[in-house]
Biotite code that builds the C-alpha atoms (Angstrom):
import biotite.structure as struc

atoms = struc.array([
    struc.Atom([-8.075, -6.192, 6.713], chain_id="A", res_id=1, res_name="GLY", atom_name="CA", element="C"),
    struc.Atom([-7.998, -2.399, 6.440], chain_id="A", res_id=2, res_name="GLY", atom_name="CA", element="C"),
    struc.Atom([-8.419, -1.964, 10.240], chain_id="A", res_id=3, res_name="GLY", atom_name="CA", element="C"),
    struc.Atom([-4.575, -2.937, 10.364], chain_id="A", res_id=4, res_name="ARG", atom_name="CA", element="C"),
    struc.Atom([-3.560, -0.208, 8.163], chain_id="A", res_id=5, res_name="ALA", atom_name="CA", element="C"),
    struc.Atom([-3.358, 2.715, 10.885], chain_id="A", res_id=6, res_name="PRO", atom_name="CA", element="C"),
    struc.Atom([-0.790, 0.183, 13.104], chain_id="A", res_id=7, res_name="PHE", atom_name="CA", element="C"),
    struc.Atom([1.094, -0.493, 10.222], chain_id="A", res_id=8, res_name="CYS", atom_name="CA", element="C"),
    struc.Atom([1.560, 2.988, 9.327], chain_id="A", res_id=9, res_name="GLN", atom_name="CA", element="C"),
    struc.Atom([2.631, 3.788, 13.010], chain_id="A", res_id=10, res_name="HIS", atom_name="CA", element="C"),
    struc.Atom([5.018, 0.647, 12.704], chain_id="A", res_id=11, res_name="HIS", atom_name="CA", element="C"),
    struc.Atom([6.415, 1.902, 9.630], chain_id="A", res_id=12, res_name="LEU", atom_name="CA", element="C"),
    struc.Atom([6.749, 5.729, 10.707], chain_id="A", res_id=13, res_name="HIS", atom_name="CA", element="C"),
    struc.Atom([8.780, 4.003, 13.796], chain_id="A", res_id=14, res_name="GLU", atom_name="CA", element="C"),
    struc.Atom([11.339, 2.303, 11.540], chain_id="A", res_id=15, res_name="HIS", atom_name="CA", element="C"),
    struc.Atom([11.501, 5.276, 9.375], chain_id="A", res_id=16, res_name="TYR", atom_name="CA", element="C"),
    struc.Atom([12.391, 7.804, 12.111], chain_id="A", res_id=17, res_name="GLU", atom_name="CA", element="C"),
    struc.Atom([15.310, 5.109, 13.352], chain_id="A", res_id=18, res_name="LYS", atom_name="CA", element="C"),
    struc.Atom([16.531, 4.023, 10.098], chain_id="A", res_id=19, res_name="TRP", atom_name="CA", element="C"),
    struc.Atom([15.779, 6.519, 7.215], chain_id="A", res_id=20, res_name="HIS", atom_name="CA", element="C"),
    struc.Atom([19.305, 7.606, 7.227], chain_id="A", res_id=21, res_name="ARG", atom_name="CA", element="C"),
    struc.Atom([20.432, 4.128, 5.759], chain_id="A", res_id=22, res_name="PHE", atom_name="CA", element="C"),
    struc.Atom([18.075, 4.257, 2.874], chain_id="A", res_id=23, res_name="TYR", atom_name="CA", element="C"),
    struc.Atom([18.844, 7.722, 1.041], chain_id="A", res_id=24, res_name="PRO", atom_name="CA", element="C"),
    struc.Atom([16.514, 7.161, -1.908], chain_id="A", res_id=25, res_name="GLY", atom_name="CA", element="C"),
    struc.Atom([13.594, 6.972, 0.930], chain_id="A", res_id=26, res_name="LEU", atom_name="CA", element="C"),
    struc.Atom([12.892, 10.862, 0.459], chain_id="A", res_id=27, res_name="ASP", atom_name="CA", element="C"),
    struc.Atom([9.563, 10.946, 2.187], chain_id="A", res_id=28, res_name="GLU", atom_name="CA", element="C"),
    struc.Atom([7.836, 9.176, 5.232], chain_id="A", res_id=29, res_name="LYS", atom_name="CA", element="C"),
    struc.Atom([6.245, 5.912, 4.849], chain_id="A", res_id=30, res_name="PRO", atom_name="CA", element="C"),
    struc.Atom([2.917, 7.395, 5.379], chain_id="A", res_id=31, res_name="SER", atom_name="CA", element="C"),
    struc.Atom([3.397, 9.740, 1.991], chain_id="A", res_id=32, res_name="PHE", atom_name="CA", element="C"),
    struc.Atom([3.685, 6.716, 0.096], chain_id="A", res_id=33, res_name="TYR", atom_name="CA", element="C"),
    struc.Atom([0.884, 4.803, 1.787], chain_id="A", res_id=34, res_name="PHE", atom_name="CA", element="C"),
    struc.Atom([-1.728, 7.431, 0.858], chain_id="A", res_id=35, res_name="GLU", atom_name="CA", element="C"),
    struc.Atom([-0.412, 8.094, -2.331], chain_id="A", res_id=36, res_name="ARG", atom_name="CA", element="C"),
    struc.Atom([-0.255, 4.411, -3.573], chain_id="A", res_id=37, res_name="GLN", atom_name="CA", element="C"),
    struc.Atom([-2.243, 2.179, -1.445], chain_id="A", res_id=38, res_name="CYS", atom_name="CA", element="C"),
    struc.Atom([-5.990, 1.498, -1.396], chain_id="A", res_id=39, res_name="PHE", atom_name="CA", element="C"),
    struc.Atom([-7.958, -0.811, 1.340], chain_id="A", res_id=40, res_name="LEU", atom_name="CA", element="C"),
    struc.Atom([-10.570, -2.866, 0.049], chain_id="A", res_id=41, res_name="GLY", atom_name="CA", element="C"),
    struc.Atom([-13.706, -2.962, 2.755], chain_id="A", res_id=42, res_name="VAL", atom_name="CA", element="C"),
    struc.Atom([-16.697, -5.305, 2.676], chain_id="A", res_id=43, res_name="GLU", atom_name="CA", element="C"),
    struc.Atom([-20.438, -3.737, 3.310], chain_id="A", res_id=44, res_name="PRO", atom_name="CA", element="C"),
    struc.Atom([-20.058, -5.500, 6.961], chain_id="A", res_id=45, res_name="ASP", atom_name="CA", element="C"),
    struc.Atom([-16.627, -4.198, 8.034], chain_id="A", res_id=46, res_name="TYR", atom_name="CA", element="C"),
    struc.Atom([-17.419, -2.519, 11.153], chain_id="A", res_id=47, res_name="GLU", atom_name="CA", element="C"),
    struc.Atom([-14.047, -0.676, 11.038], chain_id="A", res_id=48, res_name="LEU", atom_name="CA", element="C"),
    struc.Atom([-14.744, 1.773, 8.156], chain_id="A", res_id=49, res_name="ILE", atom_name="CA", element="C"),
    struc.Atom([-15.733, 4.554, 10.500], chain_id="A", res_id=50, res_name="PRO", atom_name="CA", element="C"),
    struc.Atom([-12.309, 3.993, 12.331], chain_id="A", res_id=51, res_name="HIS", atom_name="CA", element="C"),
    struc.Atom([-10.385, 4.083, 9.033], chain_id="A", res_id=52, res_name="LEU", atom_name="CA", element="C"),
    struc.Atom([-12.267, 7.077, 8.266], chain_id="A", res_id=53, res_name="VAL", atom_name="CA", element="C"),
    struc.Atom([-11.616, 8.790, 11.612], chain_id="A", res_id=54, res_name="ASP", atom_name="CA", element="C"),
    struc.Atom([-7.623, 7.945, 10.598], chain_id="A", res_id=55, res_name="SER", atom_name="CA", element="C"),
    struc.Atom([-7.790, 10.104, 7.641], chain_id="A", res_id=56, res_name="GLY", atom_name="CA", element="C"),
    struc.Atom([-7.787, 6.934, 5.120], chain_id="A", res_id=57, res_name="LEU", atom_name="CA", element="C"),
    struc.Atom([-11.403, 7.489, 3.863], chain_id="A", res_id=58, res_name="ALA", atom_name="CA", element="C"),
    struc.Atom([-9.542, 8.486, 0.413], chain_id="A", res_id=59, res_name="HIS", atom_name="CA", element="C"),
    struc.Atom([-8.240, 5.101, 0.467], chain_id="A", res_id=60, res_name="THR", atom_name="CA", element="C"),
    struc.Atom([-11.276, 2.878, 0.954], chain_id="A", res_id=61, res_name="LEU", atom_name="CA", element="C"),
    struc.Atom([-12.386, 0.712, -2.168], chain_id="A", res_id=62, res_name="VAL", atom_name="CA", element="C"),
    struc.Atom([-15.672, -1.405, -2.160], chain_id="A", res_id=63, res_name="PHE", atom_name="CA", element="C"),
    struc.Atom([-15.095, -5.141, -2.264], chain_id="A", res_id=64, res_name="SER", atom_name="CA", element="C"),
    struc.Atom([-17.565, -7.877, -1.878], chain_id="A", res_id=65, res_name="THR", atom_name="CA", element="C"),
    struc.Atom([-15.601, -10.948, -0.659], chain_id="A", res_id=66, res_name="ASP", atom_name="CA", element="C"),
    struc.Atom([-17.353, -13.045, -3.491], chain_id="A", res_id=67, res_name="PHE", atom_name="CA", element="C"),
    struc.Atom([-17.290, -15.928, -3.845], chain_id="A", res_id=68, res_name="PRO", atom_name="CA", element="C"),
    struc.Atom([-16.325, -16.553, -0.406], chain_id="A", res_id=69, res_name="HIS", atom_name="CA", element="C"),
    struc.Atom([-19.510, -18.413, 1.681], chain_id="A", res_id=70, res_name="PHE", atom_name="CA", element="C"),
    struc.Atom([-19.587, -15.558, 4.333], chain_id="A", res_id=71, res_name="ASP", atom_name="CA", element="C"),
    struc.Atom([-19.747, -12.845, 1.641], chain_id="A", res_id=72, res_name="ALA", atom_name="CA", element="C"),
    struc.Atom([-22.911, -10.451, 1.517], chain_id="A", res_id=73, res_name="ILE", atom_name="CA", element="C"),
    struc.Atom([-24.145, -11.719, -1.922], chain_id="A", res_id=74, res_name="TYR", atom_name="CA", element="C"),
    struc.Atom([-26.202, -11.027, -3.854], chain_id="A", res_id=75, res_name="PRO", atom_name="CA", element="C"),
    struc.Atom([-27.025, -7.457, -2.424], chain_id="A", res_id=76, res_name="GLY", atom_name="CA", element="C"),
    struc.Atom([-23.580, -6.244, -1.254], chain_id="A", res_id=77, res_name="SER", atom_name="CA", element="C"),
    struc.Atom([-23.979, -2.806, -3.027], chain_id="A", res_id=78, res_name="VAL", atom_name="CA", element="C"),
    struc.Atom([-27.166, -2.269, -1.470], chain_id="A", res_id=79, res_name="GLU", atom_name="CA", element="C"),
    struc.Atom([-25.806, -3.099, 2.193], chain_id="A", res_id=80, res_name="ALA", atom_name="CA", element="C"),
    struc.Atom([-22.878, -0.981, 1.609], chain_id="A", res_id=81, res_name="MET", atom_name="CA", element="C"),
    struc.Atom([-25.233, 1.955, 0.386], chain_id="A", res_id=82, res_name="ALA", atom_name="CA", element="C"),
    struc.Atom([-27.749, 1.037, 3.282], chain_id="A", res_id=83, res_name="SER", atom_name="CA", element="C"),
    struc.Atom([-25.132, 1.754, 6.207], chain_id="A", res_id=84, res_name="ARG", atom_name="CA", element="C"),
    struc.Atom([-26.101, 4.437, 8.738], chain_id="A", res_id=85, res_name="ASP", atom_name="CA", element="C"),
    struc.Atom([-22.924, 5.178, 9.969], chain_id="A", res_id=86, res_name="ASP", atom_name="CA", element="C"),
    struc.Atom([-21.328, 6.394, 6.806], chain_id="A", res_id=87, res_name="MET", atom_name="CA", element="C"),
    struc.Atom([-22.320, 9.813, 4.986], chain_id="A", res_id=88, res_name="THR", atom_name="CA", element="C"),
    struc.Atom([-23.793, 9.605, 1.374], chain_id="A", res_id=89, res_name="ASP", atom_name="CA", element="C"),
    struc.Atom([-20.290, 11.549, 0.362], chain_id="A", res_id=90, res_name="GLU", atom_name="CA", element="C"),
    struc.Atom([-18.369, 8.718, 1.834], chain_id="A", res_id=91, res_name="LEU", atom_name="CA", element="C"),
    struc.Atom([-20.596, 5.815, 0.316], chain_id="A", res_id=92, res_name="LYS", atom_name="CA", element="C"),
    struc.Atom([-20.128, 7.630, -3.163], chain_id="A", res_id=93, res_name="ARG", atom_name="CA", element="C"),
    struc.Atom([-16.238, 7.745, -2.320], chain_id="A", res_id=94, res_name="GLN", atom_name="CA", element="C"),
    struc.Atom([-16.051, 4.275, -1.440], chain_id="A", res_id=95, res_name="VAL", atom_name="CA", element="C"),
    struc.Atom([-18.443, 2.936, -3.926], chain_id="A", res_id=96, res_name="LEU", atom_name="CA", element="C"),
    struc.Atom([-17.337, 4.578, -6.753], chain_id="A", res_id=97, res_name="ARG", atom_name="CA", element="C"),
    struc.Atom([-14.793, 7.630, -6.596], chain_id="A", res_id=98, res_name="ASP", atom_name="CA", element="C"),
    struc.Atom([-11.667, 6.082, -4.938], chain_id="A", res_id=99, res_name="ASN", atom_name="CA", element="C"),
    struc.Atom([-12.170, 3.359, -7.328], chain_id="A", res_id=100, res_name="ALA", atom_name="CA", element="C"),
    struc.Atom([-12.014, 5.417, -10.561], chain_id="A", res_id=101, res_name="LEU", atom_name="CA", element="C"),
    struc.Atom([-8.916, 7.251, -9.044], chain_id="A", res_id=102, res_name="ARG", atom_name="CA", element="C"),
    struc.Atom([-7.283, 3.558, -8.294], chain_id="A", res_id=103, res_name="LEU", atom_name="CA", element="C"),
    struc.Atom([-7.715, 2.556, -12.036], chain_id="A", res_id=104, res_name="TYR", atom_name="CA", element="C"),
    struc.Atom([-7.205, 5.894, -13.464], chain_id="A", res_id=105, res_name="GLY", atom_name="CA", element="C"),
    struc.Atom([-10.723, 6.020, -14.952], chain_id="A", res_id=106, res_name="ALA", atom_name="CA", element="C"),
    struc.Atom([-12.690, 9.606, -15.269], chain_id="A", res_id=107, res_name="SER", atom_name="CA", element="C"),
    struc.Atom([-16.350, 9.833, -14.061], chain_id="A", res_id=108, res_name="ARG", atom_name="CA", element="C"),
])
C-alpha cells in the first residue's frame, strides 16, 4: 500500500547519497522522480491517508476501490471516500478526481 512510500523514499535517498556518483545519468534525487512520475492508489478505508498527506504526498494519491476482492467496499466506495471526516473537501476532490486527471493527462 501507499503507506510504504515514505519509507521507500527514505531508503532510496540513502542509496542515492552513497552511490549516485556511479550513475552519471541520475541527475536528480529519487524523490524528484517519485513525485514527478509515481502515483499511489488508496482505498476508502485506508487509514494512512492523513499520514501520506503529512508526508507531502497528497498530489500522488489516486482513488482505488480494490474491486472485485472480497474485502472491497463495493458498492458505495466513492461515497465511503467522500464521507471520510479526516480529509478536507479539497483533499477528497484531489484524490477522487484531480490527481487521476493529471495521471492520465486528461482535462477537466
